[in-house]
C-alpha positions in Angstrom: 0.0 0.0 0.0 2.9 2.4 0.8 4.3 1.7 -2.7 1.0 2.5 -4.3 0.7 5.7 -2.3 4.2 6.8 -3.2 3.6 6.1 -6.8 0.3 8.1 -6.9 1.7 11.0 -4.9 4.8 11.3 -7.1 2.7 11.3 -10.3 0.3 13.9 -8.9 3.1 16.2 -7.6 5.2 15.9 -10.7 2.2 16.8 -13.0 1.1 19.6 -10.6 4.6 21.2 -10.6 4.7 20.9 -14.4 1.3 22.6 -14.7 2.3 25.3 -12.3 5.6 25.9 -14.1 3.9 26.2 -17.5 1.2 28.4 -16.2 3.5 30.8 -14.3 5.9 30.9 -17.2 3.1 31.9 -19.5 1.9 34.6 -17.1 5.4 35.8 -16.6 5.9 36.1 -20.4 2.7 38.2 -20.7 3.9 40.4 -17.9 7.2 40.9 -19.8 5.3 41.9 -22.9 3.3 44.4 -20.9 6.5 45.8 -19.3 8.1 46.4 -22.7 5.9 49.5 -23.1 7.8 51.1 -20.2 11.3 50.4 -21.7 13.0 53.7 -22.4 11.2 55.5 -19.6 13.9 56.8 -17.2 16.6 54.1 -17.0 14.2 51.2 -17.5 15.7 48.8 -20.0 14.7 45.4 -21.5 16.8 43.5 -19.0 15.0 45.3 -16.2 11.6 44.4 -17.7 12.8 40.7 -18.0 14.0 40.6 -14.4 10.8 42.3 -13.2 8.7 39.7 -15.0 10.7 36.8 -13.4 10.3 38.3 -9.9 6.6 38.8 -10.5 6.1 35.2 -11.4 5.7 34.4 -7.7 2.8 36.9 -7.6 0.6 34.5 -9.4 1.5 31.4 -7.3 -1.3 32.0 -4.9 -4.0 32.6 -7.5 -2.8 29.7 -9.7 -2.6 27.1 -6.9 -6.1 25.5 -7.3 -5.7 25.5 -11.1 -2.2 23.9 -11.0 -3.4 21.3 -8.5 -6.4 20.4 -10.5 -4.5 20.1 -13.8 -1.8 18.0 -12.0 -4.3 15.6 -10.6 -6.3 15.5 -13.8 -3.4 14.7 -16.0 -1.8 12.3 -13.6 -4.9 10.3 -12.9 -6.0 10.6 -16.5 -2.9 9.1 -17.9 -3.2 6.3 -15.4 -6.8 5.7 -16.4 -5.8 5.7 -20.1 -3.2 3.0 -19.3 -5.8 1.0 -17.4 -3.7 1.4 -14.2 -6.7 2.9 -12.3 -8.8 -0.1 -13.5 -6.3 -2.5 -12.0 -6.1 -0.5 -8.8 -9.9 -0.5 -8.4 -10.0 -4.2 -9.3 -7.5 -4.9 -6.5 -10.1 -3.6 -4.0 -8.8 0.0 -3.6 -11.9 2.2 -2.9 -12.5 5.7 -4.0 -12.2 6.8 -0.3 -8.7 5.3 -0.2 -7.8 7.1 -3.4 -9.1 10.4 -1.9 -6.9 9.8 1.2 -3.8 9.4 -1.1 -4.7 12.6 -2.9 -5.0 14.3 0.5 -1.3 13.3 1.2 -0.2 14.9 -2.1 -2.3 17.9 -1.2 -0.4 18.3 2.1 2.9 18.5 0.2 1.4 21.1 -2.2 0.0 23.1 0.7 3.4 23.2 2.5 5.0 24.5 -0.7 2.2 27.0 -1.2 2.8 28.3 2.4 6.5 28.7 1.9 6.1 30.4 -1.5 3.1 32.5 -0.6 4.2 33.7 2.9 8.0 33.9 2.5 9.3 33.9 -1.1 6.5 35.8 -3.0 6.4 38.9 -0.7 10.2 39.3 -0.9 10.2 38.8 -4.7 7.3 41.2 -5.1 9.0 44.0 -3.1 12.3 43.5 -5.0 10.3 43.7 -8.3 8.5 46.9 -7.2 11.7 48.5 -6.0 13.6 47.7 -9.2 10.9 49.2 -11.4 10.4 52.3 -9.3 14.1 53.1 -9.1 14.7 52.6 -12.9 11.5 54.5 -14.0 11.8 57.4 -11.6 15.6 57.5 -11.4 15.4 58.2 -7.7 17.2 56.6 -4.7 14.3 54.7 -3.3 13.9 51.3 -1.7 11.5 49.2 0.4 12.5 47.5 3.7 10.7 45.9 6.6 10.7 49.4 8.1 8.7 50.9 5.2 9.5 52.9 2.2 12.7 55.0 2.1 13.7 57.7 -0.4 16.3 60.5 -0.7 15.2 63.9 -1.8 18.3 66.2 -2.0 19.7 66.4 1.5 16.6 64.9 3.0 15.8 61.3 3.8 12.2 60.2 3.9 10.7 57.1 5.7 7.1 56.2 5.1 6.0 53.3 7.2 2.5 52.8 5.8 1.1 53.4 2.3 -2.7 53.5 2.6 -5.4 53.2 -0.1 -6.8 56.4 -1.6 -3.5 58.4 -2.0 -2.8 58.5 1.7 0.3 57.9 3.8 0.8 57.2 7.5 3.7 57.5 9.9 6.0 59.7 7.9 9.5 60.6 9.1 11.6 63.3 7.3 15.3 63.8 8.3 17.0 66.9 6.9 20.8 67.3 6.8 23.2 70.0 5.8 26.2 69.8 3.4 28.4 68.6 6.3 25.9 65.7 6.8 24.8 67.1 10.1 21.2 66.4 11.2 19.3 69.7 11.3 15.6 68.8 11.7 13.4 65.7 12.1 9.7 65.8 11.2 7.1 63.2 12.1 3.6 63.3 10.6 0.9 60.9 11.6 -0.8 61.1 8.2 -0.4 62.7 4.7 -3.2 63.2 2.1 -2.6 64.1 -1.5 -4.9 66.9 -2.6 -4.2 66.7 -6.3 -1.1 68.9 -6.4 0.9 68.2 -3.2 0.8 66.4 0.1 -0.8 67.8 3.2 0.8 66.6 6.4 -1.3 66.3 9.5 -0.5 66.1 13.2 3.1 67.1 12.9 5.9 67.0 15.4 9.0 68.9 14.2 12.3 69.0 16.1 15.1 71.5 15.4 18.7 70.4 16.3 21.5 72.8 16.9 24.4 73.5 19.2 21.9 74.8 21.8 20.1 71.5 21.9 16.7 70.3 20.5 13.6 72.5 20.1 10.3 70.8 19.3 7.1 72.3 18.0 3.7 70.8 17.1 1.8 71.7 14.0 -1.7 70.6 13.1 -1.3 70.7 9.3 1.3 71.8 6.8 2.0 71.5 3.0 4.7 69.1 2.0 6.4 69.7 -1.4 8.2 66.5 -2.4 9.1 64.5 -5.6 7.0 61.6 -4.2 3.8 61.2 -6.1 0.9 58.8 -5.6 1.9 56.9 -8.8 5.4 56.3 -7.3 3.8 55.0 -4.2 1.8 52.7 -6.5 5.0 51.1 -7.7 5.8 50.2 -4.1 2.4 49.1 -3.0 2.4 45.4 -2.7 -0.9 43.8 -3.7 -3.0 42.5 -0.8 -2.6 38.9 -2.0 1.2 39.2 -1.7 1.2 40.0 2.0 1.7 37.1 4.4 -1.4 36.1 6.3 -0.3 37.5 9.6 0.7 40.8 8.1 -2.7 41.0 6.3 -4.4 40.5 9.7 -2.4 43.3 11.3 -2.8 45.6 8.3 -6.6 45.2 8.4 -6.6 46.0 12.0 -4.4 49.1 11.3 -6.8 50.3 8.6 -9.8 49.8 11.0 -8.0 51.9 13.7 -7.4 54.7 11.1 -10.9 54.6 9.8 -9.7 53.4 6.3 -11.5 51.1 3.9 -10.1 47.6 4.3 -12.3 45.5 2.0 -9.6 44.5 -0.5 -7.3 43.4 2.3 -10.0 41.5 4.2 -10.9 39.7 1.0 -7.2 38.8 0.5 -7.1 37.5 4.1 -10.1 35.3 3.9 -9.0 34.1 0.4 -5.6 33.0 1.8 -7.4 31.3 4.6 -10.0 29.5 2.5 -8.3 28.8 -0.8 -6.3 25.9 0.5 -9.6 24.1 1.3 -10.8 24.8 -2.2 -7.5 23.4 -3.6 -8.0 20.0 -2.0 -11.5 19.7 -3.4 -10.3 20.9 -6.8 -7.8 18.0 -6.7 -10.6 15.6 -5.8 -12.5 16.9 -8.8 -10.2 14.9 -11.0 -11.6 11.6 -9.7 -15.1 11.8 -11.2 -13.6 13.1 -14.5 -11.2 10.1 -14.9 -13.5 7.5 -13.4 -16.6 8.8 -15.2 -17.4 10.0 -18.7 -13.9 11.3 -19.4 -12.0 8.1 -18.8 -11.7 7.3 -22.5 -10.8 10.8 -23.8 -7.3 12.0 -24.5 -4.9 14.1 -22.4 -5.7 17.3 -24.3 -9.4 17.0 -23.6 -8.6 16.5 -19.9 -6.4 19.5 -19.8 -9.1 21.5 -21.5 -11.7 20.4 -18.9 -9.2 21.2 -16.1 -8.5 24.7 -17.5 -12.2 25.4 -17.9 -12.9 24.3 -14.3 -9.9 26.2 -12.9 -10.6 29.3 -14.9 -14.3 29.2 -13.8 -13.2 29.1 -10.2 -10.8 32.0 -10.7 -13.4 34.1 -12.5 -16.1 33.5 -9.9 -13.7 34.3 -7.2 -12.8 37.6 -8.8 -16.4 38.4 -9.5 -17.4 38.1 -5.9 -14.3 40.1 -4.8 -15.4 43.0 -7.0 -19.0 42.6 -5.9 -17.9 42.9 -2.3 -16.2 46.2 -3.0 -19.0 47.6 -5.1 -22.1 46.3 -3.2 -20.5 46.2 0.3 -20.9 42.4 0.7 -19.0 41.1 3.7 -15.5 40.0 2.6 -15.9 36.7 4.4 -19.1 35.9 2.4 -17.5 37.1 -0.9 -14.5 34.7 -0.3 -16.6 31.8 1.2 -19.4 31.5 -1.4 -17.3 30.6 -4.5 -15.4 28.0 -2.5 -18.6 26.5 -1.2 -20.0 26.4 -4.7 -17.0 24.4 -6.1 -16.7 22.2 -3.0 -20.3 21.3 -3.3 -19.9 20.5 -7.0 -16.9 18.4 -6.3 -18.7 16.4 -3.5 -21.7 15.9 -5.8 -19.7 14.6 -8.7 -17.6 12.2 -6.4 -20.8 10.8 -4.8 -22.1 10.0 -8.3 -19.1 7.7 -8.8 -19.7 5.6 -5.6 
């Protein structure tokens, strides 16, 4: 039995990884084609667009997980069905429930890889991609760290710890130096709002440093003229799906405390929490296909069926995400309903094969 489990798991994992690689490579190529339009702007070159597209490949790993898992299971089990291997396995007394348990083992490996890529590799790669593009396009000394966005503007250094939706910033630190690299003033603003022409700092604490010591004053609001524009912030804004789950939870809480709209981030949080469940049932969806009416069709037809099912899941997911933003549907319900829909469909199809 262990030998059979190992054989099935290896086949499913290999085909899933091949499906993921092909899908992500295609999406990366499309990203590269789109980035070619920016080549020539600032110092942005073709090699930068290519590197950006490679780093952005990890961005799609979360959204493509159910599709890759379904395609991998479908092609692996389908090829076994075509070679009558599944018939021999079933004739040996292996039940559908036992096959489902073996698929679950393969799913655990995919889930572990998804967690490592989604919560560790993808956020780092996405930040590097955003930093690369922003620096080349704007020709400014800018970078993103775990302590927020950093930029140099003449003799001033700027640190923005939170980039909020709707052209707003929070927790801004500005350090101004003289030619001798001596610190002259430090400015902290709780928030900044872009009014269409420049930034308006709010709740400001400004400290002046000289030989006499430090003098501090508090200002309610002041205009801030800076090269930083909202579109530059957009280059550094990591998409909600790229944030690790724990960071998403903290960021949603931060937005709530600052009375900011957090729908997109809540949807991303619930999707990250619930998508792994959908992935398992998408893998199980391969069973009724290969054991039922599709057991005699070719590999290309199976891939087409898998692509249609996976694409349908992705589109329904996106549809409810947009509906949540437009019609104020609770983010949990918007994330939960598509998954329930496909899980119910998978269970119904599997029960028909019993």
